[in-house]
Backbone bond lengths (Angstrom), bond angles and torsions (degrees), N, CA, C in turn:
res aa  C-N    CA-C-N  psi(-1)  N-CA   C-N-CA  omega(-1)  CA-C   N-CA-C  phi
1 X - - - 1.525 - - 1.452 105.08 -
2 X 1.328 116.23 133.32 1.458 121.72 -177.56 1.573 105.66 -118.46
3 X 1.334 112.93 124.53 1.522 117.63 177.27 1.484 107.80 -110.94
4 X 1.395 112.37 144.54 1.553 114.71 -169.55 1.581 103.14 -140.05
5 X 1.314 115.33 137.66 1.402 125.71 164.85 1.494 114.66 -146.98
6 X 1.312 118.85 -166.12 1.509 117.42 -171.86 1.379 110.19 -70.26
7 X 1.252 125.18 -17.64 1.555 128.04 -177.56 1.558 108.30 -84.96
8 X 1.410 116.77 -12.67 1.380 114.18 -174.95 1.565 116.36 136.30
9 X 1.339 125.49 -158.73 1.425 119.53 177.17 1.542 106.25 -137.95
10 X 1.443 113.84 162.45 1.356 117.15 176.01 1.503 108.32 -136.88
11 X 1.280 117.10 149.39 1.489 123.87 -170.20 1.631 106.26 -116.31
12 X 1.336 115.03 126.15 1.344 117.78 172.18 1.600 116.40 -127.02
13 X 1.317 110.80 113.68 1.430 120.08 -169.66 1.574 112.43 -81.31
14 X 1.282 114.52 157.40 1.545 120.15 176.92 1.444 114.18 66.71
15 X 1.344 123.52 21.18 1.344 123.17 -171.26 1.568 110.08 -105.54
16 X 1.283 114.59 -31.39 1.563 118.86 -179.46 1.572 109.99 -119.09
17 X 1.261 114.25 130.04 1.478 118.21 178.79 1.636 107.19 -103.12
18 X 1.296 113.25 128.27 1.471 117.62 175.54 1.478 112.36 -128.82
19 X 1.396 109.96 156.99 1.427 119.20 -178.97 1.475 109.04 -102.23
20 X 1.440 121.22 126.26 1.367 127.41 -174.56 1.528 108.52 -66.65
21 X 1.420 117.83 133.18 1.448 122.92 171.24 1.491 109.47 -121.69
22 X 1.464 115.96 162.22 1.465 117.53 -178.71 1.512 105.38 -65.08
23 X 1.311 111.93 135.56 1.535 122.53 178.43 1.553 106.76 -96.56
24 X 1.327 116.11 139.46 1.494 114.35 175.40 1.526 109.05 -77.86
25 X 1.251 115.50 166.33 1.444 117.96 -179.70 1.656 108.55 -80.62
26 X 1.325 111.92 126.76 1.534 116.39 -177.88 1.445 109.35 -60.74
27 X 1.279 116.43 143.09 1.477 123.17 179.50 1.658 105.48 -104.56
28 X 1.351 109.25 137.14 1.527 119.15 174.99 1.410 108.15 -112.36
29 X 1.246 114.80 98.97 1.569 120.94 -177.07 1.541 110.86 -131.55
30 X 1.282 117.01 127.51 1.554 118.17 178.70 1.502 108.15 -52.35
31 X 1.333 112.62 161.37 1.511 119.27 173.85 1.526 107.61 -68.44
32 X 1.356 115.16 136.36 1.262 119.10 179.32 1.720 113.74 -90.24
33 X 1.207 119.74 160.82 1.450 118.40 -171.51 1.624 107.98 -87.19
34 X 1.445 110.00 -13.43 1.463 111.18 -175.20 1.509 118.98 -71.43
35 X 1.433 113.68 -12.71 1.419 119.60 179.43 1.546 110.60 93.55
36 X 1.308 126.38 1.15 1.313 124.59 173.98 1.462 117.68 54.18
37 X 1.373 114.41 59.67 1.463 115.20 -172.42 1.424 111.66 -59.96
38 X 1.402 114.33 152.11 1.505 119.58 -178.34 1.355 115.74 75.05
39 X 1.417 120.82 8.58 1.471 123.27 -175.38 1.594 108.34 -77.06
40 X 1.259 112.17 161.08 1.470 116.78 -179.40 1.628 106.59 -124.77
41 X 1.366 110.07 140.10 1.417 116.90 -178.71 1.474 114.36 -108.27
42 X 1.293 114.67 9.27 1.521 116.66 176.02 1.466 117.64 63.32
43 X 1.438 112.61 27.13 1.482 119.56 176.65 1.494 107.63 95.59
44 X 1.394 113.80 177.65 1.497 121.03 -167.83 1.592 107.17 -64.80
45 X 1.324 115.56 -35.83 1.471 122.60 -176.63 1.487 115.59 -88.52
46 X 1.354 119.27 -8.58 1.475 118.53 179.51 1.498 109.61 91.60
47 X 1.383 116.96 -160.34 1.354 122.09 -175.39 1.681 100.64 -108.20
48 X 1.325 107.96 139.74 1.497 114.70 170.83 1.460 111.75 -75.92
49 X 1.261 117.97 140.25 1.575 119.51 178.22 1.469 112.66 -105.57
50 X 1.360 111.65 128.19 1.485 119.47 173.98 1.531 111.22 -76.89
51 X 1.438 111.12 176.34 1.410 118.47 172.24 1.546 110.15 99.83
52 X 1.207 112.19 -170.07 1.573 117.68 -175.51 1.568 112.54 -107.43
53 X 1.112 122.49 22.71 1.565 124.55 -172.60 1.631 107.17 -93.70
54 X 1.287 109.55 170.75 1.433 115.28 173.91 1.570 119.23 -76.59
55 X 1.373 112.73 -7.55 1.445 118.37 177.53 1.517 107.94 -75.11
56 X 1.328 118.09 132.38 1.546 125.31 179.86 1.372 109.26 -102.38
57 X 1.422 126.46 -38.81 1.458 121.79 -178.29 1.488 103.53 -165.43
58 X 1.346 110.44 168.09 1.441 119.75 -172.27 1.587 105.02 -141.38
59 X 1.252 115.14 134.90 1.434 122.45 164.96 1.443 112.31 -107.24
60 X 1.447 117.13 130.71 1.405 118.05 -170.79 1.562 111.07 -127.85
61 X 1.237 123.14 163.11 1.380 130.21 169.66 1.509 107.78 -124.48
62 X 1.369 108.43 139.99 1.482 114.28 -178.65 1.474 110.43 165.01
63 X 1.380 119.74 -156.59 1.338 124.25 177.82 1.630 111.39 -130.01
64 X 1.113 116.56 150.13 1.492 123.33 173.60 1.543 108.55 66.28
65 X 1.407 116.43 38.21 1.485 122.19 -177.35 1.450 114.46 -100.92
66 X 1.408 119.34 10.74 1.557 113.61 -171.22 1.404 106.96 -66.41
67 X 1.408 127.77 -31.58 1.310 130.60 -171.65 1.568 115.82 -96.81
68 X 1.396 112.99 11.13 1.420 120.14 -168.08 1.596 113.30 -65.19
69 X 1.294 106.73 130.36 1.542 117.84 173.08 1.462 109.43 -117.26
70 X 1.289 115.87 139.64 1.629 123.07 -172.78 1.487 103.26 -133.08
71 X 1.308 112.83 125.07 1.570 119.74 179.27 1.560 104.72 -119.01
72 X 1.369 111.23 127.56 1.494 114.81 171.24 1.595 115.43 -102.43
73 X 1.283 114.56 118.54 1.350 116.25 -176.25 1.493 111.17 -103.15
74 X 1.368 125.94 120.50 1.378 126.32 176.88 1.507 112.30 -76.11
75 X 1.338 113.74 140.43 1.545 117.60 -176.90 1.562 99.88 -128.08
76 X 1.388 112.42 144.64 1.412 123.15 179.97 1.508 110.11 -79.25
77 X 1.415 121.58 -17.04 1.467 126.81 179.16 1.432 106.78 -151.62
78 X 1.377 117.12 163.35 1.503 121.94 178.22 1.484 110.98 -63.70
79 X 1.279 119.48 -23.25 1.530 119.01 -179.62 1.427 108.53 108.88
80 X 1.411 117.76 167.31 1.367 125.08 -177.10 1.534 112.27 -61.66
81 X 1.323 111.58 138.34 1.452 115.17 175.66 1.514 115.99 76.78
82 X 1.335 117.82 -2.70 1.586 119.54 -177.57 1.579 107.32 -115.41
83 X 1.349 118.90 120.45 1.430 121.97 177.36 1.504 115.99 -57.60
84 X 1.227 118.29 157.79 1.498 120.74 177.29 1.589 110.34 -66.49
85 X 1.232 117.89 152.96 1.530 121.80 -178.67 1.543 104.57 -79.84
86 X 1.281 110.39 157.05 1.554 118.71 -175.23 1.633 107.15 -64.21
87 X 1.262 114.12 149.35 1.492 122.22 170.38 1.461 106.98 82.17
88 X 1.321 115.68 -156.87 1.442 127.42 -179.18 1.550 112.71 -96.49
89 X 1.340 114.91 102.60 1.475 116.95 -170.18 1.496 111.54 -73.91
90 X 1.350 113.91 127.56 1.545 114.48 172.75 1.411 112.02 -89.61
91 X 1.397 126.01 -28.52 1.397 130.99 -173.38 1.486 116.12 -170.41
92 X 1.172 113.25 126.81 1.573 124.67 167.20 1.450 107.85 -83.95
93 X 1.414 125.84 131.86 1.329 127.11 -176.73 1.529 107.55 -138.63
94 X 1.367 119.78 134.17 1.382 127.77 169.05 1.450 106.29 -106.96
95 X 1.364 110.75 111.59 1.600 114.04 178.65 1.598 108.01 -100.40
96 X 1.239 113.84 113.76 1.440 129.37 179.90 1.470 116.64 -98.76
97 X 1.377 120.94 103.03 1.512 120.95 176.36 1.590 107.08 -84.02
98 X 1.373 113.98 156.94 1.481 123.67 172.15 1.552 110.08 -144.99
99 X 1.309 114.67 158.69 1.337 121.44 174.59 1.622 114.15 61.28
100 X 1.258 118.36 62.16 1.417 124.33 177.99 1.587 107.41 -155.73
101 X 1.261 113.11 163.40 1.441 119.65 178.86 1.565 110.73 -101.10
102 X 1.242 121.83 -45.48 1.474 119.89 -178.57 1.505 109.08 -156.26
103 X 1.236 119.06 128.44 1.459 125.32 177.56 1.482 112.06 -114.16
104 X 1.351 117.71 119.40 1.563 122.87 -175.90 1.569 110.04 -106.70
105 X 1.194 120.88 0.82 1.529 121.02 173.24 1.373 116.11 167.38
106 X 1.282 122.83 158.47 1.491 126.64 -169.38 1.577 110.03 -149.43
107 X 1.234 109.89 141.69 1.571 117.99 175.12 1.505 104.28 -114.52
108 X 1.397 115.78 116.38 1.371 117.42 -171.04 1.550 108.61 -106.32
109 X 1.281 114.69 135.56 1.549 121.27 178.84 1.518 110.41 -108.52
110 X 1.398 117.95 120.80 1.457 120.78 -174.69 1.550 108.03 -130.97
111 X 1.239 115.50 157.17 1.578 125.24 -173.05 1.472 105.79 -120.43
112 X 1.428 115.02 140.01 1.506 117.40 172.17 1.434 99.01 -136.36
113 X 1.461 115.66 143.64 1.587 125.99 172.56 1.491 101.72 -64.59
114 X 1.414 117.66 140.36 1.417 125.86 171.43 1.515 105.01 -69.07
115 X 1.246 121.04 -30.30 1.496 123.48 176.83 1.520 114.07 -52.27
116 X 1.430 113.00 -45.09 1.466 114.95 -179.28 1.562 109.42 -71.66
117 X 1.348 118.14 -27.75 1.583 117.20 177.36 1.488 105.47 -64.62
118 X 1.308 113.54 -46.99 1.556 117.03 -170.81 1.605 104.56 -73.25
119 X 1.236 121.31 -30.94 1.392 118.40 173.95 1.587 119.67 -55.06
120 X 1.332 107.98 -38.49 1.462 119.06 -172.52 1.591 110.37 -106.10
121 X 1.348 116.49 6.89 1.437 118.77 176.01 1.524 112.20 70.58
122 X 1.264 120.82 35.88 1.439 121.26 -169.42 1.671 103.77 -114.40
123 X 1.332 118.12 154.94 1.387 124.77 174.74 1.560 103.98 -108.23
124 X 1.396 120.15 153.55 1.373 120.62 176.60 1.597 110.29 -51.75
125 X 1.229 116.71 -36.06 1.550 115.93 -173.81 1.567 107.09 -71.08
126 X 1.296 125.08 -6.46 1.434 123.71 179.62 1.682 110.26 -97.49
127 X 1.326 117.11 6.04 1.410 119.04 -177.46 1.613 108.03 -93.84
128 X 1.367 113.31 134.16 1.452 115.02 -171.96 1.648 100.22 -136.83
129 X 1.343 114.34 137.41 1.312 116.96 169.19 1.578 112.39 -96.49
130 X 1.326 117.04 141.02 1.483 113.61 -176.31 1.588 103.17 -127.63
131 X 1.362 116.87 156.28 1.437 121.57 171.13 1.578 103.67 -122.87
132 X 1.442 106.99 156.86 1.441 114.08 -175.88 1.542 104.98 -98.70
133 X 1.341 116.34 127.17 1.423 121.30 -177.88 1.588 107.96 -94.44
134 X 1.326 115.40 108.59 1.500 116.59 -175.82 1.564 113.95 -59.07
135 X 1.466 113.04 -31.46 1.464 118.26 -169.18 1.517 103.15 -82.13
136 X 1.301 127.41 -38.16 1.472 125.31 175.32 1.502 116.35 -85.81
137 X 1.519 110.05 -13.03 1.448 118.20 -171.52 1.632 113.68 51.05
138 X 1.337 115.72 52.34 1.459 119.50 -174.73 1.416 105.10 -154.90
139 X 1.302 113.80 155.34 1.548 124.71 176.89 1.475 110.26 -79.74
140 X 1.290 124.92 127.69 1.406 131.71 173.64 1.610 114.38 -113.42
141 X 1.262 112.26 129.24 1.415 114.84 -173.41 1.607 109.36 -77.60
142 X 1.190 120.45 141.67 1.473 124.10 179.67 1.460 111.07 -105.43
143 X 1.403 115.47 147.52 1.486 110.99 178.72 1.563 113.52 -67.01
144 X 1.331 110.80 115.71 1.488 120.62 -175.05 1.496 107.40 -107.79
145 X 1.424 114.88 145.76 1.479 126.50 -175.69 1.593 109.03 -136.33
146 X 1.350 110.32 130.61 1.475 113.53 173.21 1.611 106.92 -77.18
147 X 1.272 116.67 117.28 1.534 117.81 173.31 1.432 115.68 -76.61
148 X 1.351 112.75 -55.49 1.486 118.20 -177.16 1.635 110.75 -159.29
149 X 1.152 115.22 163.20 1.493 117.65 171.19 1.644 105.83 -137.79
150 X 1.301 116.40 144.73 1.371 125.02 -179.83 1.529 118.09 161.01
151 X 1.182 121.14 154.31 1.454 120.45 175.93 1.540 108.38 69.86
152 X 1.342 118.16 28.81 1.447 116.51 179.61 1.532 113.39 80.85
153 X 1.445 122.22 4.43 1.361 123.13 -172.97 1.446 108.84 -136.03
154 X 1.375 111.63 152.67 1.598 117.26 172.79 1.508 104.94 -123.83
155 X 1.295 111.19 132.18 1.436 120.12 -174.81 1.610 108.46 -111.33
156 X 1.355 113.69 132.49 1.490 121.04 -176.74 1.462 107.42 -126.77
157 X 1.367 110.82 165.11 1.571 119.98 169.77 1.525 105.09 -134.80
158 X 1.359 110.23 144.41 1.514 114.20 174.81 1.575 110.42 -137.77
159 X 1.302 120.71 140.62 1.312 124.25 -175.66 1.526 113.62 -96.70
160 X 1.240 118.76 122.65 1.527 119.06 -176.56 1.591 109.82 -133.48
161 X 1.417 112.41 142.90 1.554 113.61 -174.03 1.392 108.32 -78.14
162 X 1.387 127.62 -17.70 1.424 126.39 -176.96 1.623 108.31 -152.84
163 X 1.213 110.93 174.21 1.521 123.32 173.09 1.446 109.83 -92.72
164 X 1.464 117.85 135.12 1.455 123.51 175.30 1.414 108.21 -166.00
165 X 1.358 115.63 -148.61 1.367 115.95 177.75 1.567 108.40 -91.59
166 X 1.250 115.58 133.82 1.539 120.88 -178.16 1.391 112.96 -119.74
167 X 1.341 114.89 161.25 1.518 120.04 -176.12 1.549 99.80 -141.06
168 X 1.294 113.46 136.48 1.544 125.97 169.69 1.557 106.48 -100.95
169 X 1.298 114.13 119.27 1.519 111.13 -172.41 1.559 105.56 -141.49
170 X 1.432 112.70 149.70 1.460 116.26 176.28 1.557 104.73 -106.56
171 X 1.393 113.65 120.27 1.427 125.27 176.86 1.405 110.65 -108.74
172 X 1.469 115.53 109.78 1.445 123.92 -174.61 1.603 104.03 -66.04
173 X 1.284 113.70 140.27 1.526 123.77 168.30 1.462 106.61 -89.54
174 X 1.242 115.25 135.12 1.496 125.58 174.13 1.500 115.07 -69.03
175 X 1.377 110.68 -28.84 1.489 107.27 -176.99 1.447 119.55 73.75
176 X 1.192 117.12 -1.80 1.494 123.06 175.80 1.386 117.64 -77.26
177 X 1.364 116.69 120.83 1.473 120.00 -173.90 1.649 104.78 -68.65
178 X 1.358 110.90 139.22 1.587 116.73 173.12 1.636 103.58 -89.35
179 X 1.214 110.58 120.50 1.453 122.21 177.21 1.556 112.19 -108.52
180 X 1.318 112.88 144.68 1.523 117.67 -179.68 1.465 104.79 -98.21
181 X 1.381 117.40 125.51 1.368 123.08 176.95 1.494 114.50 -54.45
182 X 1.275 125.60 131.27 1.410 122.86 178.23 1.495 105.66 -125.47
183 X 1.314 116.51 162.74 1.570 123.90 -177.53 1.528 108.07 -74.65
184 X 1.275 118.55 107.42 1.374 115.83 177.00 1.481 113.82 -90.24
185 X 1.347 111.96 153.29 1.351 119.67 -178.84 1.563 110.98 -90.72
186 X 1.279 117.80 119.13 1.317 121.86 -170.37 1.576 110.64 -108.38
187 X 1.207 123.00 143.05 1.455 126.38 179.87 1.553 109.76 -95.70
188 X 1.271 119.60 122.93 1.405 119.68 177.07 1.592 110.83 -70.30
189 X 1.374 116.56 146.57 1.429 115.86 176.98 1.528 111.71 -57.94
190 X 1.335 118.49 138.09 1.519 124.53 178.02 1.470 110.68 -58.99
191 X 1.277 118.60 126.21 1.519 129.41 -179.98 1.504 107.39 -109.60
192 X 1.254 120.94 119.53 1.471 120.99 -178.66 1.551 103.50 -69.74
193 X 1.292 115.09 140.56 1.459 122.74 -179.28 1.452 104.81 -103.77
194 X 1.281 122.26 115.28 1.444 120.30 177.85 1.556 119.24 -58.63
195 X 1.135 120.47 135.90 1.466 122.42 -176.69 1.619 109.24 -105.72
196 X 1.244 116.52 137.47 1.382 117.79 179.06 1.513 114.43 -77.12
197 X 1.266 122.99 139.84 1.430 120.95 -179.32 1.636 109.25 -79.82
198 X 1.287 109.97 133.35 1.429 114.18 -170.80 1.558 104.69 -80.32
199 X 1.360 115.47 122.51 1.472 122.05 176.61 1.555 107.35 -122.27
200 X 1.340 113.76 154.57 1.496 114.69 -177.96 1.586 102.42 -99.23
201 X 1.274 110.60 119.73 1.537 119.54 -177.33 1.511 107.30 -95.20
202 X 1.356 107.01 144.49 1.482 112.26 172.45 1.548 113.66 -73.85
203 X 1.220 111.38 127.85 1.540 117.47 -175.22 1.530 108.78 -56.62
204 X 1.341 114.69 140.29 1.489 118.77 -179.48 1.518 108.66 -59.70
205 X 1.310 116.18 137.85 1.444 124.03 172.88 1.565 114.06 83.90
206 X 1.340 117.70 6.31 1.358 121.57 175.99 1.566 114.98 -112.33
207 X 1.378 122.93 132.72 1.514 122.49 -175.98 1.557 112.88 -60.97
208 X 1.271 122.31 148.38 1.442 118.54 -179.61 1.612 106.48 -73.80
209 X 1.306 120.04 149.29 1.354 126.81 -179.72 1.617 110.69 -56.07
210 X 1.380 109.05 142.94 1.665 111.84 -178.98 1.545 100.27 -121.54
211 X 1.403 108.54 148.10 1.432 122.56 176.70 1.596 106.53 -70.91
212 X 1.301 123.65 145.80 1.505 120.18 177.98 1.458 109.85 -73.32
213 X 1.314 120.73 153.66 1.490 125.73 177.59 1.471 112.86 -68.32
214 X 1.314 119.62 -31.59 1.382 120.34 169.51 1.534 118.28 -52.72
215 X 1.219 112.04 -50.51 1.510 123.14 178.48 1.598 110.64 -58.31
216 X 1.240 116.16 -41.82 1.414 127.25 175.65 1.496 111.65 -56.20
217 X 1.294 112.15 -51.50 1.618 120.03 -177.19 1.542 106.93 -65.85
218 X 1.218 120.75 -40.31 1.481 122.55 -175.20 1.600 104.90 -68.51
219 X 1.270 118.76 -44.12 1.513 119.36 -176.82 1.465 103.86 -67.67
220 X 1.308 127.59 -42.33 1.357 123.44 -174.66 1.492 113.20 -68.03
221 X 1.289 115.30 -35.96 1.566 122.45 173.53 1.418 110.85 -60.42
222 X 1.311 123.77 -46.25 1.361 132.30 178.68 1.543 109.42 -57.31
223 X 1.246 113.83 -45.44 1.597 118.60 179.76 1.413 110.82 -63.98
224 X 1.461 121.17 -42.68 1.455 123.35 177.65 1.497 110.87 -67.75
225 X 1.345 122.74 -37.56 1.435 118.41 178.65 1.408 115.27 -68.48
226 X 1.342 115.77 -32.28 1.535 118.93 172.95 1.487 112.17 -65.72
227 X 1.321 117.17 -37.88 1.389 121.95 -177.90 1.626 111.22 -65.51
228 X 1.408 108.23 -43.54 1.519 112.04 -178.57 1.529 108.39 -71.75
229 X 1.180 120.26 -40.45 1.539 123.51 -179.08 1.545 104.90 -58.91
230 X 1.277 116.06 -48.37 1.551 117.11 179.52 1.369 112.63 -57.22
231 X 1.524 125.09 -36.36 1.360 130.58 -174.02 1.657 106.77 -73.69
232 X 1.260 110.58 -41.60 1.524 109.39 -173.77 1.534 107.68 -77.98
233 X 1.404 124.46 -34.93 1.408 124.66 172.32 1.483 107.28 -54.67
234 X 1.293 116.07 -49.58 1.599 116.77 -173.57 1.486 111.32 -66.08
235 X 1.366 119.75 -34.04 1.464 123.14 176.87 1.474 110.54 -67.31
236 X 1.331 116.11 -38.12 1.471 114.32 -179.45 1.554 112.71 -74.83
237 X 1.145 119.22 -29.47 1.459 125.15 173.57 1.492 111.52 -67.77
238 X 1.327 119.43 -41.75 1.439 118.17 175.74 1.406 117.23 -64.82
239 X 1.517 110.23 -37.85 1.462 114.44 178.59 1.369 116.54 -67.04
240 X 1.269 116.68 -36.22 1.444 126.43 174.93 1.499 113.94 -59.92
241 X 1.238 114.23 -37.15 1.548 119.84 -177.31 1.487 106.28 -81.75
242 X 1.383 123.32 -33.29 1.451 125.05 -175.55 1.572 114.26 -129.94
243 X 1.448 111.25 68.05 1.543 117.19 -174.10 1.560 113.17 -60.14
244 X 1.369 113.04 -27.19 1.426 112.43 -176.32 1.503 117.80 -72.48
245 X 1.366 109.85 -22.96 1.496 120.39 177.94 1.510 108.36 -68.18
246 X 1.194 127.20 -37.43 1.361 128.80 177.82 1.510 122.18 -99.87
247 X 1.424 118.46 10.19 1.385 124.75 -177.08 1.576 113.59 -73.44
248 X 1.349 118.10 -31.62 1.562 119.78 175.81 1.515 111.79 -70.33
249 X 1.366 113.77 -15.94 1.496 115.57 -172.53 1.602 108.57 -96.45
250 X 1.362 123.45 -8.34 1.443 124.66 -173.72 1.462 108.48 -77.55
């Protein structure tokens, strides 16, 4: 027996004895846009879910669901031939409905201990419920909402088009902002531009300036005087150093 209230639910085994009855094959049909007229939701709080899974209750739309019974069986793995669900899996659950005619959609309420979230560094907003699509053989994320937290538990709801194998998983958000590339203005490396040295050019058609003849004569005379002076000084020095050499000529 499972008792449920606002503070959570409790399970007592060996309290109720039932007789097994043939169960119809569950149908897996996407939610229809017609609203599923005549459907039953099992009361304001939906149907309580038996079993040992994290799913507490389910609200369904469909027909012939007044006697609906739903059992959630926890699995240690997704099963043979089925890949693991994305992220950090908290629980794999096989939800099995019985005693109904047709189900067109379901809102699943499940509960996770806050201690497990803290242990894996996850926030409630990073919890996602997946269901396994047999046709595509892939996990599909379901719209998952955080209902409330408190009393050491976090309560969530997820919307599913049918019952199948489910997985409750924590998917870490990277927190990296998505930026749109924009055309950046780049500055080209500075290139030194050679500058021409300013020179004074001789105007076209005019003769080049000439030095005056008087200046040339003065410069030439100065050069000859320096040469003669150097010769006389050198001769005087040699004679002083060797007087015997020049004695016969005095």
